[in-house]
PDB file of N, CA, C and O in Angstrom:
ATOM      1  N   MET A   1     114.399  95.716 187.717  1.00  0.00           N
ATOM      2  CA  MET A   1     113.835  94.118 188.087  1.00  0.00           C
ATOM      3  C   MET A   1     113.861  94.985 185.902  1.00  0.00           C
ATOM      4  O   MET A   1     113.252  95.954 185.450  1.00  0.00           O
ATOM      5  N   ALA A   2     114.921  93.930 185.164  1.00  0.00           N
ATOM      6  CA  ALA A   2     115.177  94.758 183.384  1.00  0.00           C
ATOM      7  C   ALA A   2     114.627  93.640 183.238  1.00  0.00           C
ATOM      8  O   ALA A   2     114.822  92.509 183.682  1.00  0.00           O
ATOM      9  N   ILE A   3     113.417  94.440 182.082  1.00  0.00           N
ATOM     10  CA  ILE A   3     113.473  93.403 180.906  1.00  0.00           C
ATOM     11  C   ILE A   3     114.091  93.338 179.537  1.00  0.00           C
ATOM     12  O   ILE A   3     114.713  94.337 179.174  1.00  0.00           O
ATOM     13  N   ILE A   4     114.006  92.228 178.660  1.00  0.00           N
ATOM     14  CA  ILE A   4     115.023  92.026 177.813  1.00  0.00           C
ATOM     15  C   ILE A   4     113.859  91.341 177.161  1.00  0.00           C
ATOM     16  O   ILE A   4     113.146  90.388 177.477  1.00  0.00           O
ATOM     17  N   VAL A   5     113.936  92.433 175.798  1.00  0.00           N
ATOM     18  CA  VAL A   5     112.899  91.792 174.761  1.00  0.00           C
ATOM     19  C   VAL A   5     113.912  91.438 173.308  1.00  0.00           C
ATOM     20  O   VAL A   5     114.967  92.050 173.141  1.00  0.00           O
ATOM     21  N   GLU A   6     113.671  90.911 172.816  1.00  0.00           N
ATOM     22  CA  GLU A   6     114.118  89.882 171.823  1.00  0.00           C
ATOM     23  C   GLU A   6     113.654  90.308 170.366  1.00  0.00           C
ATOM     24  O   GLU A   6     112.442  90.120 170.266  1.00  0.00           O
ATOM     25  N   GLN A   7     114.004  90.628 169.638  1.00  0.00           N
ATOM     26  CA  GLN A   7     113.297  90.386 167.987  1.00  0.00           C
ATOM     27  C   GLN A   7     113.107  88.507 168.064  1.00  0.00           C
ATOM     28  O   GLN A   7     113.586  87.610 168.757  1.00  0.00           O
ATOM     29  N   LYS A   8     112.159  88.598 166.955  1.00  0.00           N
ATOM     30  CA  LYS A   8     112.665  86.595 166.591  1.00  0.00           C
ATOM     31  C   LYS A   8     113.179  87.081 164.994  1.00  0.00           C
ATOM     32  O   LYS A   8     112.823  87.821 164.077  1.00  0.00           O
ATOM     33  N   ARG A   9     113.933  86.415 165.246  1.00  0.00           N
ATOM     34  CA  ARG A   9     114.893  86.114 163.728  1.00  0.00           C
ATOM     35  C   ARG A   9     113.709  85.182 162.878  1.00  0.00           C
ATOM     36  O   ARG A   9     112.883  84.311 163.155  1.00  0.00           O
ATOM     37  N   LYS A  10     114.082  85.790 161.908  1.00  0.00           N
ATOM     38  CA  LYS A  10     113.108  85.165 160.539  1.00  0.00           C
ATOM     39  C   LYS A  10     114.144  84.522 160.035  1.00  0.00           C
ATOM     40  O   LYS A  10     115.343  84.800 160.015  1.00  0.00           O
ATOM     41  N   GLU A  11     113.212  83.154 159.416  1.00  0.00           N
ATOM     42  CA  GLU A  11     113.443  81.894 159.168  1.00  0.00           C
ATOM     43  C   GLU A  11     113.188  82.164 157.854  1.00  0.00           C
ATOM     44  O   GLU A  11     112.000  82.387 157.624  1.00  0.00           O
ATOM     45  N   HIS A  12     114.351  82.243 156.389  1.00  0.00           N
ATOM     46  CA  HIS A  12     114.472  82.642 155.750  1.00  0.00           C
ATOM     47  C   HIS A  12     114.341  81.439 154.738  1.00  0.00           C
ATOM     48  O   HIS A  12     115.280  80.646 154.819  1.00  0.00           O
ATOM     49  N   SER A  13     113.507  81.177 153.931  1.00  0.00           N
ATOM     50  CA  SER A  13     113.151  79.818 153.194  1.00  0.00           C
ATOM     51  C   SER A  13     113.368  80.084 151.800  1.00  0.00           C
ATOM     52  O   SER A  13     112.840  81.102 151.352  1.00  0.00           O
ATOM     53  N   ALA A  14     114.156  79.240 150.901  1.00  0.00           N
ATOM     54  CA  ALA A  14     115.292  78.282 150.600  1.00  0.00           C
ATOM     55  C   ALA A  14     114.476  78.512 148.861  1.00  0.00           C
ATOM     56  O   ALA A  14     114.911  78.754 147.735  1.00  0.00           O
ATOM     57  N   PHE A  15     112.935  78.242 149.541  1.00  0.00           N
ATOM     58  CA  PHE A  15     112.496  78.668 147.711  1.00  0.00           C
ATOM     59  C   PHE A  15     112.839  79.484 147.124  1.00  0.00           C
ATOM     60  O   PHE A  15     113.566  79.289 146.149  1.00  0.00           O
ATOM     61  N   PRO A  16     112.392  80.864 147.549  1.00  0.00           N
ATOM     62  CA  PRO A  16     113.334  81.919 146.646  1.00  0.00           C
ATOM     63  C   PRO A  16     114.301  82.065 145.299  1.00  0.00           C
ATOM     64  O   PRO A  16     114.322  82.500 144.148  1.00  0.00           O
ATOM     65  N   ILE A  17     115.323  81.164 146.615  1.00  0.00           N
ATOM     66  CA  ILE A  17     117.056  81.332 146.527  1.00  0.00           C
ATOM     67  C   ILE A  17     116.793  80.177 144.534  1.00  0.00           C
ATOM     68  O   ILE A  17     117.309  80.357 143.431  1.00  0.00           O
ATOM     69  N   PHE A  18     115.741  79.094 145.064  1.00  0.00           N
ATOM     70  CA  PHE A  18     116.076  78.538 144.184  1.00  0.00           C
ATOM     71  C   PHE A  18     115.356  78.686 142.778  1.00  0.00           C
ATOM     72  O   PHE A  18     115.615  78.203 141.675  1.00  0.00           O
ATOM     73  N   ILE A  19     114.511  79.403 143.159  1.00  0.00           N
ATOM     74  CA  ILE A  19     113.377  79.910 142.196  1.00  0.00           C
ATOM     75  C   ILE A  19     114.690  80.759 140.771  1.00  0.00           C
ATOM     76  O   ILE A  19     115.176  80.351 139.716  1.00  0.00           O
ATOM     77  N   LEU A  20     114.809  82.412 141.796  1.00  0.00           N
ATOM     78  CA  LEU A  20     116.257  82.593 141.662  1.00  0.00           C
ATOM     79  C   LEU A  20     117.281  82.168 140.561  1.00  0.00           C
ATOM     80  O   LEU A  20     117.588  82.895 139.616  1.00  0.00           O
ATOM     81  N   VAL A  21     117.951  80.479 140.859  1.00  0.00           N
ATOM     82  CA  VAL A  21     118.787  79.789 140.457  1.00  0.00           C
ATOM     83  C   VAL A  21     117.702  79.383 138.769  1.00  0.00           C
ATOM     84  O   VAL A  21     117.702  79.585 137.555  1.00  0.00           O
ATOM     85  N   VAL A  22     117.164  78.915 139.528  1.00  0.00           N
ATOM     86  CA  VAL A  22     116.233  78.233 137.831  1.00  0.00           C
ATOM     87  C   VAL A  22     116.242  78.696 136.676  1.00  0.00           C
ATOM     88  O   VAL A  22     116.620  78.179 135.624  1.00  0.00           O
ATOM     89  N   VAL A  23     115.348  80.775 137.115  1.00  0.00           N
ATOM     90  CA  VAL A  23     115.334  81.779 136.371  1.00  0.00           C
ATOM     91  C   VAL A  23     116.315  81.925 135.628  1.00  0.00           C
ATOM     92  O   VAL A  23     116.202  81.847 134.404  1.00  0.00           O
ATOM     93  N   LEU A  24     117.925  82.263 136.484  1.00  0.00           N
ATOM     94  CA  LEU A  24     119.337  82.214 136.425  1.00  0.00           C
ATOM     95  C   LEU A  24     119.790  81.208 134.965  1.00  0.00           C
ATOM     96  O   LEU A  24     120.522  81.649 134.078  1.00  0.00           O
ATOM     97  N   ILE A  25     119.337  80.153 134.957  1.00  0.00           N
ATOM     98  CA  ILE A  25     119.813  78.447 134.571  1.00  0.00           C
ATOM     99  C   ILE A  25     119.333  79.006 133.169  1.00  0.00           C
ATOM    100  O   ILE A  25     120.151  79.338 132.311  1.00  0.00           O
ATOM    101  N   LEU A  26     117.679  79.111 132.944  1.00  0.00           N
ATOM    102  CA  LEU A  26     117.202  79.041 132.574  1.00  0.00           C
ATOM    103  C   LEU A  26     117.005  80.629 131.473  1.00  0.00           C
ATOM    104  O   LEU A  26     115.965  80.604 130.815  1.00  0.00           O
ATOM    105  N   ALA A  27     117.800  81.764 131.289  1.00  0.00           N
ATOM    106  CA  ALA A  27     118.046  82.510 131.332  1.00  0.00           C
ATOM    107  C   ALA A  27     119.711  81.860 130.180  1.00  0.00           C
ATOM    108  O   ALA A  27     120.056  81.501 129.054  1.00  0.00           O
ATOM    109  N   LEU A  28     119.965  81.996 130.928  1.00  0.00           N
ATOM    110  CA  LEU A  28     121.931  81.615 130.479  1.00  0.00           C
ATOM    111  C   LEU A  28     121.923  81.029 129.415  1.00  0.00           C
ATOM    112  O   LEU A  28     122.636  81.267 128.439  1.00  0.00           O
ATOM    113  N   THR A  29     120.586  79.692 129.606  1.00  0.00           N
ATOM    114  CA  THR A  29     121.289  79.021 128.452  1.00  0.00           C
ATOM    115  C   THR A  29     120.235  79.182 127.384  1.00  0.00           C
ATOM    116  O   THR A  29     120.495  78.633 126.314  1.00  0.00           O
ATOM    117  N   GLY A  30     118.575  80.132 127.522  1.00  0.00           N
ATOM    118  CA  GLY A  30     118.439  80.646 126.276  1.00  0.00           C
ATOM    119  C   GLY A  30     119.619  81.823 125.265  1.00  0.00           C
ATOM    120  O   GLY A  30     119.874  81.827 124.061  1.00  0.00           O
ATOM    121  N   ALA A  31     120.100  82.688 126.366  1.00  0.00           N
ATOM    122  CA  ALA A  31     121.157  83.115 125.718  1.00  0.00           C
ATOM    123  C   ALA A  31     122.164  82.841 125.008  1.00  0.00           C
ATOM    124  O   ALA A  31     122.604  83.530 124.088  1.00  0.00           O
ATOM    125  N   TYR A  32     122.743  81.420 125.553  1.00  0.00           N
ATOM    126  CA  TYR A  32     123.490  80.565 124.614  1.00  0.00           C
ATOM    127  C   TYR A  32     123.034  79.982 123.374  1.00  0.00           C
ATOM    128  O   TYR A  32     123.731  80.061 122.362  1.00  0.00           O
ATOM    129  N   LEU A  33     121.641  79.264 123.382  1.00  0.00           N
ATOM    130  CA  LEU A  33     121.300  78.552 121.886  1.00  0.00           C
ATOM    131  C   LEU A  33     120.702  79.806 120.758  1.00  0.00           C
ATOM    132  O   LEU A  33     120.506  79.567 119.567  1.00  0.00           O
ATOM    133  N   LEU A  34     120.373  81.697 121.659  1.00  0.00           N
ATOM    134  CA  LEU A  34     120.212  82.321 121.084  1.00  0.00           C
ATOM    135  C   LEU A  34     121.581  82.784 120.212  1.00  0.00           C
ATOM    136  O   LEU A  34     121.544  82.457 119.025  1.00  0.00           O
ATOM    137  N   PHE A  35     122.625  83.413 120.604  1.00  0.00           N
ATOM    138  CA  PHE A  35     123.770  84.468 120.325  1.00  0.00           C
ATOM    139  C   PHE A  35     124.723  82.471 119.998  1.00  0.00           C
ATOM    140  O   PHE A  35     124.706  81.955 118.881  1.00  0.00           O
ATOM    141  N   LEU A  36     125.316  81.861 121.087  1.00  0.00           N
ATOM    142  CA  LEU A  36     126.382  81.394 120.905  1.00  0.00           C
ATOM    143  C   LEU A  36     127.009  79.573 119.938  1.00  0.00           C
ATOM    144  O   LEU A  36     128.049  79.252 119.363  1.00  0.00           O
ATOM    145  N   ALA A  37     125.109  78.533 120.369  1.00  0.00           N
ATOM    146  CA  ALA A  37     125.331  77.612 119.612  1.00  0.00           C
ATOM    147  C   ALA A  37     125.744  77.968 118.082  1.00  0.00           C
ATOM    148  O   ALA A  37     125.620  79.122 117.673  1.00  0.00           O
ATOM    149  N   PRO A  38     126.220  76.971 117.288  1.00  0.00           N
ATOM    150  CA  PRO A  38     125.989  77.292 116.060  1.00  0.00           C
ATOM    151  C   PRO A  38     124.864  77.025 115.478  1.00  0.00           C
ATOM    152  O   PRO A  38     123.990  76.383 116.060  1.00  0.00           O
ATOM    153  N   ALA A  39     124.754  77.391 114.487  1.00  0.00           N
ATOM    154  CA  ALA A  39     123.231  76.759 113.427  1.00  0.00           C
ATOM    155  C   ALA A  39     123.245  76.109 112.993  1.00  0.00           C
ATOM    156  O   ALA A  39     124.129  75.600 112.306  1.00  0.00           O
ATOM    157  N   PRO A  40     122.089  75.796 113.245  1.00  0.00           N
ATOM    158  CA  PRO A  40     122.350  73.763 112.134  1.00  0.00           C
ATOM    159  C   PRO A  40     121.929  73.741 110.938  1.00  0.00           C
ATOM    160  O   PRO A  40     120.999  74.435 110.526  1.00  0.00           O
ATOM    161  N   GLU A  41     122.970  72.455 109.869  1.00  0.00           N
ATOM    162  CA  GLU A  41     122.676  72.822 109.085  1.00  0.00           C
ATOM    163  C   GLU A  41     121.154  72.664 108.264  1.00  0.00           C
ATOM    164  O   GLU A  41     120.247  71.849 108.434  1.00  0.00           O
ATOM    165  N   THR A  42     121.256  73.494 107.568  1.00  0.00           N
ATOM    166  CA  THR A  42     120.152  72.589 106.005  1.00  0.00           C
ATOM    167  C   THR A  42     119.871  72.859 105.297  1.00  0.00           C
ATOM    168  O   THR A  42     119.371  73.984 105.336  1.00  0.00           O
ATOM    169  N   LYS A  43     119.892  72.196 104.059  1.00  0.00           N
ATOM    170  CA  LYS A  43     119.370  71.064 103.104  1.00  0.00           C
ATOM    171  C   LYS A  43     118.702  72.220 102.183  1.00  0.00           C
ATOM    172  O   LYS A  43     117.780  72.899 102.634  1.00  0.00           O
ATOM    173  N   VAL A  44     119.236  72.426 100.804  1.00  0.00           N
ATOM    174  CA  VAL A  44     118.196  73.291 100.171  1.00  0.00           C
ATOM    175  C   VAL A  44     118.502  72.829  98.921  1.00  0.00           C
ATOM    176  O   VAL A  44     119.494  72.952  98.203  1.00  0.00           O
ATOM    177  N   SER A  45     117.102  72.088  98.768  1.00  0.00           N
ATOM    178  CA  SER A  45     116.726  71.949  97.025  1.00  0.00           C
ATOM    179  C   SER A  45     116.135  72.611  96.729  1.00  0.00           C
ATOM    180  O   SER A  45     115.434  73.135  97.595  1.00  0.00           O
ATOM    181  N   LEU A  46     116.007  73.013  95.470  1.00  0.00           N
ATOM    182  CA  LEU A  46     115.616  74.587  94.269  1.00  0.00           C
ATOM    183  C   LEU A  46     115.256  73.591  93.644  1.00  0.00           C
ATOM    184  O   LEU A  46     115.908  72.580  93.381  1.00  0.00           O
ATOM    185  N   PRO A  47     113.622  73.994  93.250  1.00  0.00           N
ATOM    186  CA  PRO A  47     112.451  74.459  92.376  1.00  0.00           C
ATOM    187  C   PRO A  47     113.018  74.202  91.674  1.00  0.00           C
ATOM    188  O   PRO A  47     114.125  74.697  91.885  1.00  0.00           O
ATOM    189  N   GLU A  48     113.003  73.532  90.616  1.00  0.00           N
ATOM    190  CA  GLU A  48     113.053  73.213  88.939  1.00  0.00           C
ATOM    191  C   GLU A  48     112.703  74.546  87.751  1.00  0.00           C
ATOM    192  O   GLU A  48     113.000  74.807  86.585  1.00  0.00           O
ATOM    193  N   GLN A  49     112.038  75.048  88.664  1.00  0.00           N
ATOM    194  CA  GLN A  49     111.809  76.598  87.600  1.00  0.00           C
ATOM    195  C   GLN A  49     113.129  77.378  88.309  1.00  0.00           C
ATOM    196  O   GLN A  49     113.643  78.039  87.407  1.00  0.00           O
ATOM    197  N   LEU A  50     113.759  77.534  89.356  1.00  0.00           N
ATOM    198  CA  LEU A  50     114.875  78.226  89.782  1.00  0.00           C
ATOM    199  C   LEU A  50     116.237  78.250  88.565  1.00  0.00           C
ATOM    200  O   LEU A  50     116.879  79.092  87.936  1.00  0.00           O
ATOM    201  N   SER A  51     116.169  76.595  88.735  1.00  0.00           N
ATOM    202  CA  SER A  51     117.265  75.617  87.789  1.00  0.00           C
ATOM    203  C   SER A  51     117.159  76.376  86.998  1.00  0.00           C
ATOM    204  O   SER A  51     118.252  76.875  87.264  1.00  0.00           O
ATOM    205  N   GLN A  52     116.825  76.951  86.228  1.00  0.00           N
ATOM    206  CA  GLN A  52     115.762  77.085  84.929  1.00  0.00           C
ATOM    207  C   GLN A  52     116.250  78.919  84.403  1.00  0.00           C
ATOM    208  O   GLN A  52     116.783  79.491  83.452  1.00  0.00           O
ATOM    209  N   ALA A  53     115.715  79.208  85.588  1.00  0.00           N
ATOM    210  CA  ALA A  53     116.009  80.958  86.176  1.00  0.00           C
ATOM    211  C   ALA A  53     118.018  81.097  86.030  1.00  0.00           C
ATOM    212  O   ALA A  53     118.693  82.119  85.908  1.00  0.00           O
ATOM    213  N   LYS A  54     118.301  80.185  86.080  1.00  0.00           N
ATOM    214  CA  LYS A  54     120.294  79.713  86.263  1.00  0.00           C
ATOM    215  C   LYS A  54     120.837  80.195  84.878  1.00  0.00           C
ATOM    216  O   LYS A  54     121.689  80.981  84.463  1.00  0.00           O
ATOM    217  N   GLU A  55     119.724  79.149  84.272  1.00  0.00           N
ATOM    218  CA  GLU A  55     120.371  79.258  82.517  1.00  0.00           C
ATOM    219  C   GLU A  55     119.905  80.660  81.863  1.00  0.00           C
ATOM    220  O   GLU A  55     120.545  81.341  81.061  1.00  0.00           O
ATOM    221  N   ILE A  56     118.608  80.923  82.417  1.00  0.00           N
ATOM    222  CA  ILE A  56     118.502  82.139  81.156  1.00  0.00           C
ATOM    223  C   ILE A  56     118.918  83.383  81.973  1.00  0.00           C
ATOM    224  O   ILE A  56     118.418  84.394  81.479  1.00  0.00           O
ATOM    225  N   SER A  57     119.951  83.726  83.468  1.00  0.00           N
ATOM    226  CA  SER A  57     120.368  84.383  83.901  1.00  0.00           C
ATOM    227  C   SER A  57     122.105  84.082  83.232  1.00  0.00           C
ATOM    228  O   SER A  57     123.022  84.771  83.678  1.00  0.00           O
ATOM    229  N   THR A  58     122.319  83.252  82.401  1.00  0.00           N
ATOM    230  CA  THR A  58     123.449  83.403  81.110  1.00  0.00           C
ATOM    231  C   THR A  58     123.784  83.845  80.246  1.00  0.00           C
ATOM    232  O   THR A  58     124.909  83.835  79.747  1.00  0.00           O
ATOM    233  N   ILE A  59     122.245  84.624  79.696  1.00  0.00           N
ATOM    234  CA  ILE A  59     121.802  84.594  78.115  1.00  0.00           C
ATOM    235  C   ILE A  59     122.857  86.242  78.432  1.00  0.00           C
ATOM    236  O   ILE A  59     122.762  87.008  79.391  1.00  0.00           O
ATOM    237  N   GLN A  60     123.800  86.327  77.218  1.00  0.00           N
ATOM    238  CA  GLN A  60     124.537  87.333  77.165  1.00  0.00           C
ATOM    239  C   GLN A  60     122.878  88.612  75.761  1.00  0.00           C
ATOM    240  O   GLN A  60     122.308  88.119  74.788  1.00  0.00           O
ATOM    241  N   PHE A  61     122.684  90.004  76.249  1.00  0.00           N
ATOM    242  CA  PHE A  61     122.195  90.920  76.348  1.00  0.00           C
ATOM    243  C   PHE A  61     123.338  92.127  75.705  1.00  0.00           C
ATOM    244  O   PHE A  61     124.055  92.950  76.273  1.00  0.00           O
ATOM    245  N   ASP A  62     123.071  91.712  73.937  1.00  0.00           N
ATOM    246  CA  ASP A  62     123.364  93.494  73.487  1.00  0.00           C
ATOM    247  C   ASP A  62     122.794  94.946  73.584  1.00  0.00           C
ATOM    248  O   ASP A  62     123.165  95.482  72.540  1.00  0.00           O
ATOM    249  N   PRO A  63     122.233  95.654  74.158  1.00  0.00           N
ATOM    250  CA  PRO A  63     121.379  96.729  74.295  1.00  0.00           C
ATOM    251  C   PRO A  63     121.758  97.021  73.032  1.00  0.00           C
ATOM    252  O   PRO A  63     121.271  96.244  72.210  1.00  0.00           O
ATOM    253  N   SER A  64     122.760  98.234  72.387  1.00  0.00           N
ATOM    254  CA  SER A  64     123.372  98.478  70.866  1.00  0.00           C
ATOM    255  C   SER A  64     122.501  98.182  69.254  1.00  0.00           C
ATOM    256  O   SER A  64     122.118  98.827  68.278  1.00  0.00           O
ATOM    257  N   ALA A  65     122.515  96.568  69.841  1.00  0.00           N
ATOM    258  CA  ALA A  65     121.774  95.746  68.238  1.00  0.00           C
ATOM    259  C   ALA A  65     120.363  96.228  68.915  1.00  0.00           C
ATOM    260  O   ALA A  65     119.979  97.073  68.106  1.00  0.00           O
ATOM    261  N   LEU A  66     119.150  96.141  70.195  1.00  0.00           N
ATOM    262  CA  LEU A  66     118.320  96.349  70.213  1.00  0.00           C
ATOM    263  C   LEU A  66     117.905  97.820  69.242  1.00  0.00           C
ATOM    264  O   LEU A  66     117.046  97.863  68.360  1.00  0.00           O
ATOM    265  N   VAL A  67     118.707  98.855  69.664  1.00  0.00           N
ATOM    266  CA  VAL A  67     118.742 100.578  69.440  1.00  0.00           C
ATOM    267  C   VAL A  67     118.524 100.510  67.878  1.00  0.00           C
ATOM    268  O   VAL A  67     117.441 100.700  67.325  1.00  0.00           O
ATOM    269  N   SER A  68     119.935 100.155  67.133  1.00  0.00           N
ATOM    270  CA  SER A  68     120.256 100.057  65.754  1.00  0.00           C
ATOM    271  C   SER A  68     119.293  99.238  65.274  1.00  0.00           C
ATOM    272  O   SER A  68     119.245  99.354  64.049  1.00  0.00           O
ATOM    273  N   GLY A  69     118.030  97.996  65.942  1.00  0.00           N
ATOM    274  CA  GLY A  69     117.483  97.328  64.707  1.00  0.00           C
ATOM    275  C   GLY A  69     116.482  97.541  64.044  1.00  0.00           C
ATOM    276  O   GLY A  69     115.751  96.883  64.784  1.00  0.00           O
ATOM    277  N   SER A  70     115.789  97.907  63.257  1.00  0.00           N
ATOM    278  CA  SER A  70     114.449  98.385  62.295  1.00  0.00           C
ATOM    279  C   SER A  70     113.634  98.469  62.419  1.00  0.00           C
ATOM    280  O   SER A  70     112.960  99.226  61.721  1.00  0.00           O
ATOM    281  N   GLN A  71     112.926  97.450  63.801  1.00  0.00           N
ATOM    282  CA  GLN A  71     111.981  97.583  64.248  1.00  0.00           C
ATOM    283  C   GLN A  71     111.672  98.304  65.183  1.00  0.00           C
ATOM    284  O   GLN A  71     110.575  98.834  65.357  1.00  0.00           O
ATOM    285  N   PHE A  72     113.357  98.435  66.380  1.00  0.00           N
ATOM    286  CA  PHE A  72     112.849  99.156  66.741  1.00  0.00           C
ATOM    287  C   PHE A  72     113.588 100.654  66.065  1.00  0.00           C
ATOM    288  O   PHE A  72     114.739 101.038  66.272  1.00  0.00           O
ATOM    289  N   ARG A  73     113.010 101.023  65.598  1.00  0.00           N
ATOM    290  CA  ARG A  73     113.547 102.643  64.951  1.00  0.00           C
ATOM    291  C   ARG A  73     112.255 103.091  63.983  1.00  0.00           C
ATOM    292  O   ARG A  73     112.203 104.156  63.369  1.00  0.00           O
ATOM    293  N   THR A  74     110.820 101.645  63.975  1.00  0.00           N
ATOM    294  CA  THR A  74     110.050 102.090  63.384  1.00  0.00           C
ATOM    295  C   THR A  74     109.271 102.413  64.242  1.00  0.00           C
ATOM    296  O   THR A  74     108.211 102.665  63.669  1.00  0.00           O
ATOM    297  N   LEU A  75     109.141 102.602  65.648  1.00  0.00           N
ATOM    298  CA  LEU A  75     108.397 102.709  66.794  1.00  0.00           C
ATOM    299  C   LEU A  75     107.896 104.384  66.889  1.00  0.00           C
ATOM    300  O   LEU A  75     108.592 105.255  67.411  1.00  0.00           O
ATOM    301  N   ARG A  76     107.134 104.519  66.541  1.00  0.00           N
ATOM    302  CA  ARG A  76     106.643 105.857  66.623  1.00  0.00           C
ATOM    303  C   ARG A  76     106.034 107.007  68.327  1.00  0.00           C
ATOM    304  O   ARG A  76     104.852 106.736  68.540  1.00  0.00           O
ATOM    305  N   PRO A  77     106.369 107.657  68.974  1.00  0.00           N
ATOM    306  CA  PRO A  77     105.691 107.762  70.347  1.00  0.00           C
ATOM    307  C   PRO A  77     104.455 108.596  70.218  1.00  0.00           C
ATOM    308  O   PRO A  77     104.472 109.688  69.650  1.00  0.00           O
ATOM    309  N   TYR A  78     103.436 108.097  70.723  1.00  0.00           N
ATOM    310  CA  TYR A  78     102.082 108.211  70.472  1.00  0.00           C
ATOM    311  C   TYR A  78     101.821 109.630  71.752  1.00  0.00           C
ATOM    312  O   TYR A  78     100.666 110.013  71.938  1.00  0.00           O
ATOM    313  N   VAL A  79     102.499 110.013  72.208  1.00  0.00           N
ATOM    314  CA  VAL A  79     102.163 110.639  73.481  1.00  0.00           C
ATOM    315  C   VAL A  79     103.098 112.085  73.499  1.00  0.00           C
ATOM    316  O   VAL A  79     104.322 112.177  73.403  1.00  0.00           O
ATOM    317  N   GLY A  80     102.292 112.951  73.624  1.00  0.00           N
ATOM    318  CA  GLY A  80     103.444 114.607  72.941  1.00  0.00           C
ATOM    319  C   GLY A  80     103.606 114.930  74.387  1.00  0.00           C
ATOM    320  O   GLY A  80     102.748 114.561  75.190  1.00  0.00           O
ATOM    321  N   GLU A  81     104.973 115.799  74.874  1.00  0.00           N
ATOM    322  CA  GLU A  81     105.801 116.339  75.558  1.00  0.00           C
ATOM    323  C   GLU A  81     105.117 117.275  76.539  1.00  0.00           C
ATOM    324  O   GLU A  81     104.534 118.343  76.358  1.00  0.00           O
ATOM    325  N   LEU A  82     105.440 116.322  77.992  1.00  0.00           N
ATOM    326  CA  LEU A  82     104.948 116.403  79.266  1.00  0.00           C
ATOM    327  C   LEU A  82     105.316 118.093  78.936  1.00  0.00           C
ATOM    328  O   LEU A  82     105.938 118.716  78.076  1.00  0.00           O
ATOM    329  N   SER A  83     104.334 118.474  80.472  1.00  0.00           N
ATOM    330  CA  SER A  83     104.594 120.609  80.897  1.00  0.00           C
ATOM    331  C   SER A  83     104.251 120.809  81.796  1.00  0.00           C
ATOM    332  O   SER A  83     103.105 121.015  82.193  1.00  0.00           O
ATOM    333  N   PRO A  84     105.188 120.785  82.291  1.00  0.00           N
ATOM    334  CA  PRO A  84     104.716 121.092  83.897  1.00  0.00           C
ATOM    335  C   PRO A  84     103.682 122.007  83.805  1.00  0.00           C
ATOM    336  O   PRO A  84     103.764 122.785  82.855  1.00  0.00           O
ATOM    337  N   GLY A  85     102.769 122.113  84.513  1.00  0.00           N
ATOM    338  CA  GLY A  85     101.539 122.863  84.931  1.00  0.00           C
ATOM    339  C   GLY A  85     101.548 123.438  85.743  1.00  0.00           C
ATOM    340  O   GLY A  85     102.664 123.564  86.246  1.00  0.00           O
ATOM    341  N   THR A  86     100.629 124.019  86.294  1.00  0.00           N
ATOM    342  CA  THR A  86     100.341 125.108  87.740  1.00  0.00           C
ATOM    343  C   THR A  86     101.192 124.608  88.989  1.00  0.00           C
ATOM    344  O   THR A  86     100.797 123.545  89.467  1.00  0.00           O
ATOM    345  N   LEU A  87     102.220 125.161  89.554  1.00  0.00           N
ATOM    346  CA  LEU A  87     102.357 124.055  90.993  1.00  0.00           C
ATOM    347  C   LEU A  87     101.173 124.506  92.223  1.00  0.00           C
ATOM    348  O   LEU A  87     100.767 123.924  93.228  1.00  0.00           O
ATOM    349  N   GLY A  88     100.891 125.689  91.665  1.00  0.00           N
ATOM    350  CA  GLY A  88     100.425 126.990  92.938  1.00  0.00           C
ATOM    351  C   GLY A  88      99.965 127.965  92.980  1.00  0.00           C
ATOM    352  O   GLY A  88      99.439 128.229  91.899  1.00  0.00           O
ATOM    353  N   ARG A  89      99.858 128.722  93.692  1.00  0.00           N
ATOM    354  CA  ARG A  89     100.097 130.252  93.883  1.00  0.00           C
ATOM    355  C   ARG A  89     101.881 131.249  93.638  1.00  0.00           C
ATOM    356  O   ARG A  89     103.018 130.934  93.988  1.00  0.00           O
ATOM    357  N   GLN A  90     101.346 132.482  92.895  1.00  0.00           N
ATOM    358  CA  GLN A  90     102.659 133.267  92.862  1.00  0.00           C
ATOM    359  C   GLN A  90     103.262 132.994  94.315  1.00  0.00           C
ATOM    360  O   GLN A  90     104.345 132.438  94.494  1.00  0.00           O
ATOM    361  N   ASN A  91     102.375 133.483  95.387  1.00  0.00           N
ATOM    362  CA  ASN A  91     102.877 133.561  96.908  1.00  0.00           C
ATOM    363  C   ASN A  91     101.321 133.002  97.771  1.00  0.00           C
ATOM    364  O   ASN A  91     100.275 133.626  97.949  1.00  0.00           O
ATOM    365  N   PRO A  92     101.669 131.722  98.142  1.00  0.00           N
ATOM    366  CA  PRO A  92      99.987 131.365  98.506  1.00  0.00           C
ATOM    367  C   PRO A  92     100.287 132.250 100.283  1.00  0.00           C
ATOM    368  O   PRO A  92      99.267 132.295 100.971  1.00  0.00           O
ATOM    369  N   PHE A  93     100.849 132.524 100.561  1.00  0.00           N
ATOM    370  CA  PHE A  93     100.533 133.325 102.147  1.00  0.00           C
ATOM    371  C   PHE A  93      99.585 134.755 101.932  1.00  0.00           C
ATOM    372  O   PHE A  93      99.204 135.275 102.981  1.00  0.00           O
ATOM    373  N   ILE A  94      99.291 135.241 100.991  1.00  0.00           N
ATOM    374  CA  ILE A  94      97.630 135.312 100.400  1.00  0.00           C
ATOM    375  C   ILE A  94      96.611 135.767 100.695  1.00  0.00           C
ATOM    376  O   ILE A  94      96.413 136.526  99.746  1.00  0.00           O
ATOM    377  N   SER A  95      95.435 135.909 101.615  1.00  0.00           N
ATOM    378  CA  SER A  95      93.946 135.497 101.242  1.00  0.00           C
ATOM    379  C   SER A  95      93.264 135.323 100.221  1.00  0.00           C
ATOM    380  O   SER A  95      93.394 136.339  99.539  1.00  0.00           O
ATOM    381  N   TYR A  96      92.591 134.591  99.715  1.00  0.00           N
ATOM    382  CA  TYR A  96      91.595 134.677  98.611  1.00  0.00           C
ATOM    383  C   TYR A  96      90.866 135.635  97.530  1.00  0.00           C
ATOM    384  O   TYR A  96      90.024 135.169  96.761  1.00  0.00           O
TER     385      TYR A  96
END
């Protein structure tokens, strides 16, 4: 007399597959929105100060006229020449 032992078949649930499909759809939608979707148009209105700055940026400036001016020539330096100080010991590896 032989004893036949059969393993029970596992019933697979559809829930993990459903969750996987939902996660994949969300990931693909997010990737599309981040990288492939056209950017929304934004309307930019400049403040009045910036429009005035545009007018200022068109001013022509001649540095040679500034340097050759009489007021610039009357300026005098009040600080003496800087000299390089002692930066360290001659041999930093010797002991004190």
